[in-house]
C-alpha positions in Angstrom: -24.7 92.6 -78.5 -28.0 91.1 -77.1 -30.8 93.5 -76.9 -32.8 93.6 -73.7 -36.3 92.1 -74.0 -39.0 94.8 -73.9 -41.9 94.2 -71.6 -45.3 95.0 -72.9 -47.1 97.5 -70.5 -50.0 96.0 -68.6 -53.4 97.0 -69.8 -55.1 99.2 -67.2 -58.2 97.8 -65.6 -61.4 99.0 -63.9 -61.3 99.0 -60.2 -64.6 99.5 -58.3 -64.6 101.9 -55.4 -66.7 103.7 -52.8 -66.9 106.8 -55.1 -67.8 104.8 -58.2 -71.1 103.4 -59.5 -71.1 100.5 -57.0 -71.0 102.7 -54.0 -73.5 105.4 -55.1 -76.7 103.7 -56.1 -78.8 106.9 -56.0 -76.5 108.9 -58.2 -77.0 109.2 -62.0 -73.7 109.1 -63.7 -72.9 109.8 -67.4 -69.6 109.1 -69.2 -67.8 109.6 -72.5 -64.3 108.0 -72.2 -62.0 105.1 -72.9 -63.4 101.9 -71.3 -61.3 99.7 -69.1 -61.3 95.9 -69.0 -62.7 94.3 -65.8 -60.7 91.6 -64.1 -63.8 90.1 -62.7 -67.6 90.6 -62.9 -69.1 93.5 -60.9 -72.7 94.6 -60.3 -74.5 97.8 -59.3 -78.0 99.0 -58.7 -78.4 101.1 -61.8 -79.5 100.3 -65.3 -76.6 100.8 -67.7 -76.6 102.4 -71.2 -73.5 102.0 -73.4 -73.0 103.5 -76.8 -69.8 102.5 -78.6 -68.3 105.6 -80.2 -65.2 104.0 -81.6 -63.6 100.5 -81.7 -65.2 97.4 -80.2 -65.9 95.8 -76.8 -66.9 92.4 -75.5 -69.1 91.8 -72.5 -69.7 88.7 -70.4 -73.2 89.1 -69.0 -74.9 86.9 -66.4 -75.9 84.2 -68.8 -74.7 85.3 -72.2 -71.9 87.2 -74.1 -72.1 90.0 -76.6 -69.7 91.9 -78.8 -70.4 95.5 -79.9 -68.7 97.7 -82.4 -68.8 101.4 -83.2 -72.3 102.7 -83.7 -74.0 100.1 -81.5 -75.8 100.8 -78.3 -76.9 98.5 -75.5 -79.1 98.7 -72.4 -79.0 96.3 -69.5 -79.7 95.9 -65.8 -76.6 96.2 -63.7 -77.9 94.3 -60.8 -76.7 91.0 -62.3 -73.0 90.3 -62.4 -71.4 91.5 -65.7 -67.9 92.1 -67.1 -66.3 94.0 -70.0 -63.5 91.5 -70.4 -62.0 92.6 -73.8 -61.9 95.7 -76.0 -59.9 97.2 -78.9 -57.1 99.5 -78.1 -58.9 102.4 -79.8 -62.2 101.9 -78.0 -64.3 104.8 -76.8 -67.7 104.4 -75.3 -70.4 106.7 -73.8 -73.5 106.2 -71.8 -75.0 106.4 -68.3 -75.8 104.6 -65.1 -79.5 105.2 -64.5 -80.8 104.8 -61.0 -83.8 102.5 -61.1 -86.3 105.3 -60.5 -85.3 106.8 -63.9 -85.7 103.4 -65.6 -89.3 103.4 -64.5 -89.9 106.8 -66.2 -89.2 105.1 -69.6 -92.1 104.4 -71.8 -91.0 101.0 -73.1 -93.1 98.0 -74.0 -93.7 95.8 -71.0 -91.9 92.8 -72.4 -88.7 94.8 -72.9 -88.7 96.1 -69.3 -89.4 92.6 -68.0 -86.8 91.0 -70.1 -84.2 93.6 -69.1 -84.9 93.2 -65.4 -84.5 89.4 -65.7 -81.1 89.5 -67.4 -81.5 90.2 -71.1 -79.5 92.9 -72.9 -81.1 95.2 -75.5 -78.9 95.8 -78.4 -79.5 98.2 -81.3 -77.6 99.3 -84.4 -80.2 101.9 -85.4 -78.0 104.9 -84.5 -76.6 107.8 -86.4 -74.0 110.6 -86.1 -76.3 112.6 -83.9 -75.9 110.0 -81.2 -72.1 110.7 -81.1 -72.8 114.4 -80.5 -75.6 113.9 -78.1 -73.9 111.5 -75.8 -70.9 113.8 -75.6 -73.2 116.8 -74.8 -75.2 114.8 -72.2 -72.0 113.9 -70.5 -70.9 117.5 -70.5 -74.3 118.7 -69.2 -74.4 116.1 -66.4 -71.2 117.4 -64.7 -71.8 118.7 -61.2 -72.7 122.4 -60.8 -75.6 122.9 -63.1 -78.7 121.0 -62.0 -80.9 122.4 -64.9 -78.5 121.1 -67.5 -78.2 117.7 -65.8 -82.0 117.3 -65.7 -82.2 118.3 -69.4 -79.5 115.7 -70.2 -81.4 113.0 -68.4 -84.7 113.8 -70.0 -83.1 113.8 -73.5 -81.4 110.5 -72.8 -84.7 108.9 -71.7 -86.4 110.1 -74.9 -83.6 108.7 -76.9 -84.0 105.3 -75.2 -87.7 105.3 -75.8 -87.1 105.8 -79.5 -85.6 102.2 -79.5 -89.1 100.7 -79.7 -89.7 102.3 -83.1 -86.5 100.9 -84.7 -84.9 97.5 -85.1 -83.4 96.1 -81.9 -82.7 92.7 -80.4 -83.0 91.3 -76.9 -80.0 88.9 -76.2 -80.2 86.3 -73.4 -79.9 82.6 -72.7 -83.5 82.6 -71.6 -86.2 81.5 -74.1 -88.0 84.5 -75.7 -91.4 83.1 -75.0 -91.1 83.4 -71.3 -94.0 85.1 -69.4 -93.9 88.8 -69.7 -94.7 91.3 -67.0 -98.0 93.0 -66.6 -98.6 96.5 -67.9 -98.6 99.3 -65.3 -100.3 102.7 -65.3 -98.6 105.9 -64.4 -99.6 105.7 -60.8 -98.1 102.3 -60.4 -94.8 103.5 -62.0 -94.8 106.5 -59.6 -95.3 104.1 -56.7 -92.4 102.0 -57.7 -90.3 105.1 -58.2 -91.1 106.3 -54.7 -90.2 103.0 -53.2 -86.9 103.0 -55.1 -86.1 106.5 -53.9 -86.8 105.5 -50.3 -84.7 102.3 -50.5 -81.8 104.1 -52.1 -81.8 106.7 -49.4 -82.2 104.3 -46.5 -80.8 100.9 -47.4 -78.0 101.1 -44.9 -80.6 101.2 -42.1 -82.9 98.6 -40.7 -85.9 99.0 -43.1 -88.7 96.6 -44.0 -91.7 96.4 -46.4 -93.8 98.4 -44.0 -91.4 101.3 -44.1 -91.0 101.1 -47.8 -94.7 100.9 -48.5 -95.4 103.9 -46.3 -93.0 106.0 -48.5 -95.4 105.4 -51.4 -98.5 105.6 -49.2 -99.7 102.1 -50.2 -100.4 98.8 -48.3 -97.3 96.6 -47.7 -98.8 93.6 -49.4 -99.6 95.6 -52.5 -96.2 97.2 -52.4 -94.5 93.7 -52.4 -96.7 92.5 -55.2 -96.3 95.6 -57.4 -92.5 95.7 -57.0 -92.1 92.0 -57.8 -94.2 92.3 -60.9 -92.5 95.4 -62.0 -88.8 94.5 -61.4 -88.7 90.7 -61.1 -87.2 91.1 -57.6 -88.7 91.2 -54.2 -88.3 94.3 -52.1 -85.9 92.4 -49.8 -83.8 91.3 -52.8 -83.5 94.9 -54.1 -82.5 96.2 -50.6 -79.9 93.5 -50.4 -78.7 94.4 -53.9 -78.0 97.9 -52.9 -76.3 96.7 -49.7 -74.1 94.3 -51.7 -73.2 96.9 -54.2 -72.1 99.2 -51.4 -70.2 96.3 -49.7 -68.5 95.5 -53.0 -67.0 99.0 -53.0 -65.8 98.8 -49.4 -64.2 95.4 -50.0 -61.8 97.0 -52.5 -59.7 98.5 -49.8 -56.6 96.6 -48.8 -57.4 96.8 -45.1 -61.1 95.9 -45.4 -62.5 93.9 -42.6 -65.3 91.6 -43.7 -67.2 91.8 -40.4 -67.0 95.6 -40.4 -68.1 95.7 -44.1 -71.1 93.5 -43.3 -72.2 95.9 -40.5 -71.5 99.1 -42.4 -73.4 97.8 -45.4 -76.6 97.3 -43.4 -76.5 93.6 -42.8 -77.5 92.6 -39.3 -75.1 89.6 -39.2 -72.0 88.2 -40.9 -73.9 85.0 -41.8 -76.6 87.0 -43.6 -73.9 89.0 -45.4 -72.0 85.9 -46.5 -75.1 84.1 -47.7 -76.3 87.1 -49.8 -72.9 87.8 -51.2 -72.2 84.2 -52.2 -75.6 84.0 -53.9 -74.9 87.1 -56.0 -71.1 86.8 -56.6 -70.7 83.0 -56.5 -67.9 83.4 -53.8 -67.5 84.5 -50.3 -66.8 88.2 -49.4 -63.3 87.1 -48.2 -62.5 85.4 -51.5 -63.7 88.4 -53.4 -61.6 90.8 -51.3 -58.5 88.6 -51.8 -59.1 88.4 -55.5 -59.4 92.1 -56.1 -56.8 93.4 -53.7 -54.3 90.8 -54.8 -54.8 91.8 -58.4 -53.4 95.3 -57.9 
């Protein structure tokens, strides 16, 4: 008697959506869970922290690849396309998606911040058992319903990330390490960048420009443009477009998504501007992206 061939179950995969990190650029999210493979790169407006609790994972970043195993932690800018394309069956990871305003609260050496914003990944193995407990607790505290606990979790996480500079770490990228670093900024400059990030995150779906953004920080538009560029490696317009593209990416996940409507709902004034910006970031048209993700279900 011939036995029927058993079919291996398909591995679940991550599917971006309007209620996930891509569609909520202002929201700080923490997690402690089993990661899912990504069928294609995604991007989002937050800085991402990943701590590998158990097992191993593999990432394809914008210009490099990294593999991490239990006890390792990484920090990278989510605004560039990245993909977790493989992981062990027992993998568990924890971490957070930090809105850019929180990233500028970090007291990190200028070269680290500059390298991260231009595509490098910070990796450290200098962790211990307390990190396992802390990431689990921060995730629990960050759940909706208790703002005081959530703020406490964020503050503790930022302090933990600042400790990286006192311990061994490496910056991984395909870019030479002797590239020009950013300029140091005082607390007032960081506050100004934070105010601009807040304003953009709250208003990116509307018609805003550098004058509106600078006014939110009570500084001159030319100074605002210069400060933001030096601090993030992006222009104000590039950052506004990133948030719009992140939001559009989430809308395109729906089976009935109309590209023109997505362009308008995402804050782009025209389909041509949307197509140009999307292709520059994703390397494909919005229509091709939509067909790829909806056809993969």
